[in-house]
Steps between C-alpha positions, in 0.01 A plus 500: 500500500301805385791694350383423145194723541489876542320677782242621249435143380458380857254778583307423180483133598368592845232729357384297199594138567480444875121558522440237230745268672320532835168434326642177357578377852164582650379145572761448768420831668125549467273224371458200272329721243820564308615140485684534171560875499876449462434345159407847366809682622683670212733785418342842465534521120374147434153369424343166583214314333299269726298189427122505542517365855767758588718222635796537267675781316667529162781752458404739221855559378745297293803410708579406860536764770620515860275629775644849546413576864680189626810597301507845657424360847610131495372416852145554372552201273503275805153616604371454148644149463366400842156633403489305171630176647251517785225451240693242296760321716798319353555164669780249445438124512690185409242342271151568359193413708314325217622200297611567144206349313235675296740791471341845509809711435856442384774730627779516240838636607816534294831477683874492450791461738558442871531866602125562494406157633427625857259755348334230292455276806322782686277566200409130486407512869266793440343299216469194725299712746220569249155419639189330359653407169671204335824601336820385342826685468743449214857630522693512174875514552675635193866405526776276370458255788244426769580708808171564680324166452598328825458820703132561420204372706370163380155642419651724230524371143849558363586538132855546376555669164867459395634803318543467122835671552685590823499875428124536471370762740196426712191485277191551716270456200636156422474388864136607531404338170657169608314513831169586335532205264524265801245666727178324602307794642229686313653822629873567464675736741817624332713590798848631580733334749527811719134580580322395819122480464219537755326186621187563289684591180412189296146494641436861399638434152274196469196707601559735207567206267167346601330828400624446146822704498787346302785733600516624858736745670424549871830666598433845644823575688835325508696559819872476426674396820866571572798267491503499881128421515535223242785339694287512816207346312715215376633443850175537698241417231288787624433852370632774726254786460718727716730543199375745233509384138760649269229595251132445428432434132173517307382414148718198425222358275627180333829489689587313819184294529195479278235233449380377160259224410683211343290524184560874463875461558542274200244687292704821516831318445648494850812707557714613208835323521677762291552673836824322590627660812200655665312826524214606273361149450232561765386828341475340157310203641264731691424687178396180323303395807278803455328313215342271765263570790723678753455586868770767561383634837757440773411469866767270644844576650808297408847511653810515279813344650836667457756346266803617308424661166454267206814550286331412171183700550376652175795365302424269210779249451609444141352830384725760660201711602257546784166329530344845520580533129333165432196621692484821297524309170235244597259765622502655153322181388135448590419265787293284265795446265734421788251250639468327165878464474551370855197270526620287209831398656587203719515572873784390726751424225832686538548492123219757486685760701554762235856607576616536141 
């Protein structure tokens, strides 16, 4: 398991990274004083920026990164995941505790196909376990025919968006825009169908929203669990902390799960539907979101379920190029100009998917 790293790299990790790693675990070993110390774990060359209360941390670099020490010594990842989830447990339940009226938050999840349906069901159960909040969850199935509708819990709102043509790759931007147009909550949680959330996730997002923040990213670490662990989770509906995660990811920013006030979402133009296929749409959206009042300091752990690779990731159907090229072109235009273009279009209409 460690053959990918040289002896010198392992010794360097022991000298420079292990002390910081042990410090991040100190609540469990010494006292309650370091309740969220794991939040500030980082790689040796990285820098974090904290909020005023020193509760959350913002990664002061551009792209995502894996926690290095747990890649060199994977068993340490188990201790780290156990430590984080002891502060913020992930629970699975069949339905929400509060009735769906006076909605506080709307979870919006795009979906396609039966293969990932078991993952989606687990994600919905982690959403159902949210405490002290009234919520709704909208699943948008983007497909030629309805496949998931009768297999979802009855508390979930289902929307089917038939494909304009059978060859259209999954368009995450379109799915999220359709869901946002139907959502009742003041705060929208734009969420992927493979991420389990801690029981206080929506509540913590709502706390920041009530402080006046319009765009909120509370993800600090994503624990990617293995295929074996995911199968066990689906079977037992319980996290097995004895299995180490495959990787621990930081700095996902607008990807995976992010909360946006409903007003701000439409004011900045929602997601850009020129990203047919997927990849890059979250980075472009996050850039426009910076024109609003943003809370970017993560302090919550999420768990990423294993699934087969998305075959159309980063490929833009009908263009013969990757969405990374679309991202590069759009980012040469100011956020203000992009917002003006997107905010004037109709939401939730497939004719507005810019595939030509």
